[in-house]
VOGU-3710 file (C-alpha; in Angstrom, 3 decimals, decimal comma):
1> mikvlfvclg> 0,105/-0,021/-0,124  1,157/3,440/-0,910  0,706/6,018/1,922  0,357/9,723/0,918  0,207/12,750/3,370  -0,807/16,126/2,494  0,384/18,953/4,614  -0,617/22,558/5,085  -0,654/25,009/8,148  -4,059/24,188/9,848
11> nicrsplaeg> -5,210/21,235/8,120  -8,810/22,906/7,065  -8,144/24,486/3,271  -5,581/22,985/1,282  -4,296/19,745/2,715  -7,948/18,402/3,141  -8,894/19,639/-0,699  -5,652/17,885/-2,180  -6,481/14,827/-0,008  -9,849/14,683/-1,589
21> lfqkkveerg> -8,671/15,270/-5,039  -6,040/13,100/-5,046  -8,507/10,240/-3,605  -10,785/10,857/-6,411  -8,004/10,684/-8,886  -7,017/7,269/-7,699  -10,314/5,746/-7,348  -10,915/7,022/-11,019  -7,847/5,125/-12,076  -9,148/1,865/-10,097
31> lkdqffidsa> -6,099/2,049/-7,569  -8,457/2,637/-4,325  -7,044/-0,346/-2,738  -3,402/0,315/-3,389  -3,258/3,944/-1,563  -3,975/5,238/1,879  -4,384/9,092/1,724  -4,601/11,486/4,740  -3,714/15,104/5,424  -2,809/16,983/8,400
41> gtsdyhigel> -1,339/20,512/9,775  1,951/21,686/11,141  0,035/23,816/13,786  -2,395/22,697/16,444  -5,152/25,348/15,743  -7,993/23,348/14,063  -7,321/19,857/15,667  -10,850/17,946/15,268  -12,562/20,565/13,251  -14,086/20,122/9,740
51> pdhrtintgk> -12,509/21,518/6,840  -13,254/25,378/6,105  -16,890/25,370/4,436  -15,324/26,910/1,451  -12,731/23,803/0,948  -15,872/21,571/1,431  -18,003/23,662/-1,034  -15,199/23,755/-3,553  -14,593/19,969/-3,369  -18,524/19,506/-3,775
61> kygiqidhrg> -18,727/21,600/-7,029  -16,149/19,037/-8,432  -17,690/15,819/-6,853  -15,255/15,812/-4,417  -16,453/14,230/-0,736  -14,555/15,965/1,958  -15,315/14,682/5,355  -11,710/14,947/7,042  -11,159/16,168/10,695  -8,244/18,454/11,187
71> rqvtsrdfkn> -4,916/16,983/12,889  -1,298/17,665/13,589  1,611/16,160/11,887  3,286/13,710/14,373  6,443/12,094/14,247  5,102/8,675/13,636  3,785/10,302/9,881  7,471/10,117/8,696  7,631/6,428/9,295  3,849/5,640/8,302
81> fdyilamden> 3,744/7,568/4,869  5,761/7,030/1,935  5,229/10,563/0,545  4,838/13,609/2,553  3,601/16,868/0,310  3,867/20,221/1,933  1,644/23,213/0,371  4,394/25,834/0,997  7,984/26,493/2,159  7,058/27,351/5,524
91> nlsnlklvpg> 5,120/24,188/6,234  8,043/22,181/4,542  10,388/23,842/6,947  8,251/23,063/9,989  7,937/19,362/8,832  11,717/19,442/8,976  11,930/20,331/12,652  9,629/17,475/13,570  11,470/14,486/15,072  11,498/11,679/12,902
101> seqktdneml> 11,613/14,040/9,491  14,929/12,956/8,942  13,694/9,695/7,883  12,405/11,359/4,669  14,388/12,332/1,301  13,678/15,033/-0,799  11,999/12,664/-3,016  9,591/11,620/-0,495  8,929/14,824/1,493  8,447/17,891/-0,829
111> lirslqdhpe> 6,617/20,729/-1,892  3,745/19,915/-4,152  4,164/22,536/-6,595  7,690/21,203/-7,172  6,049/18,407/-9,237  4,807/20,955/-11,714  6,509/22,009/-15,133  6,928/25,830/-14,835  5,139/26,771/-11,550  4,681/30,719/-10,975
121> slsvpdpyyg> 5,611/29,810/-7,158  6,303/26,949/-5,181  3,730/27,629/-2,937  0,020/26,904/-2,921  -1,385/30,135/-1,755  -3,310/29,877/1,542  -7,093/31,161/0,667  -8,115/31,358/4,585  -8,434/35,129/4,463  -9,460/35,400/0,771
131> geqgfenvfe> -12,897/35,048/-1,002  -14,399/31,880/-2,836  -11,874/33,125/-6,082  -9,056/31,806/-3,584  -10,241/28,412/-3,053  -10,942/27,956/-7,120  -7,217/28,952/-7,591  -6,130/26,558/-5,457  -8,100/23,801/-6,719  -6,557/24,446/-10,045
141> ilndstdrll> -3,138/24,156/-8,783  -3,985/21,265/-6,727  -5,714/19,399/-9,620  -2,652/19,872/-11,654  -0,311/18,898/-8,827  -1,857/15,927/-7,835  -2,197/14,809/-11,370  1,772/15,157/-11,606  1,994/13,357/-7,954  0,045/10,264/-9,350
151> ekilaerpsh> 2,290/9,972/-12,474  5,320/10,554/-10,225  4,198/7,523/-7,818  3,174/5,285/-10,944  6,454/5,864/-12,585  8,486/5,059/-9,371  6,308/2,103/-8,314  5,319/0,297/-11,752  3,769/-2,902/-10,187  1,004/-0,287/-8,783
161> a> 0,027/0,967/-12,295
//
């Protein structure tokens, strides 16, 4: 089983959307039983909370069910997950401060936008303080990035393709 973790700051906007979007893509490819997908935050601000209503609404618009509850990254995550995708440089830096993070290579723990061909930025912008358009923008970024992630994983693990 391939285990993938998406990480942002509070685990209520970007990472739950990435989790749901990636889950949908995996299911569409008939690979659901080969993946375990989750998301977490580097902060403890929203532990146990549902994602932001704008995240849930954006997901629904594209046929994605998001019912995740916020949680914080733990040192066990570095042992349990094969790939850890950070939404921005600050989250990646914070991940590297968590005990156990040294177990991950740069190929296993990286910025999700680094998988895009020519991203305008390596960060997925945090839409929390903006309007609905910010969540649409994040969806578009994550839609491309999760496509690239699935391609990367299947190329590295051809027995799962």
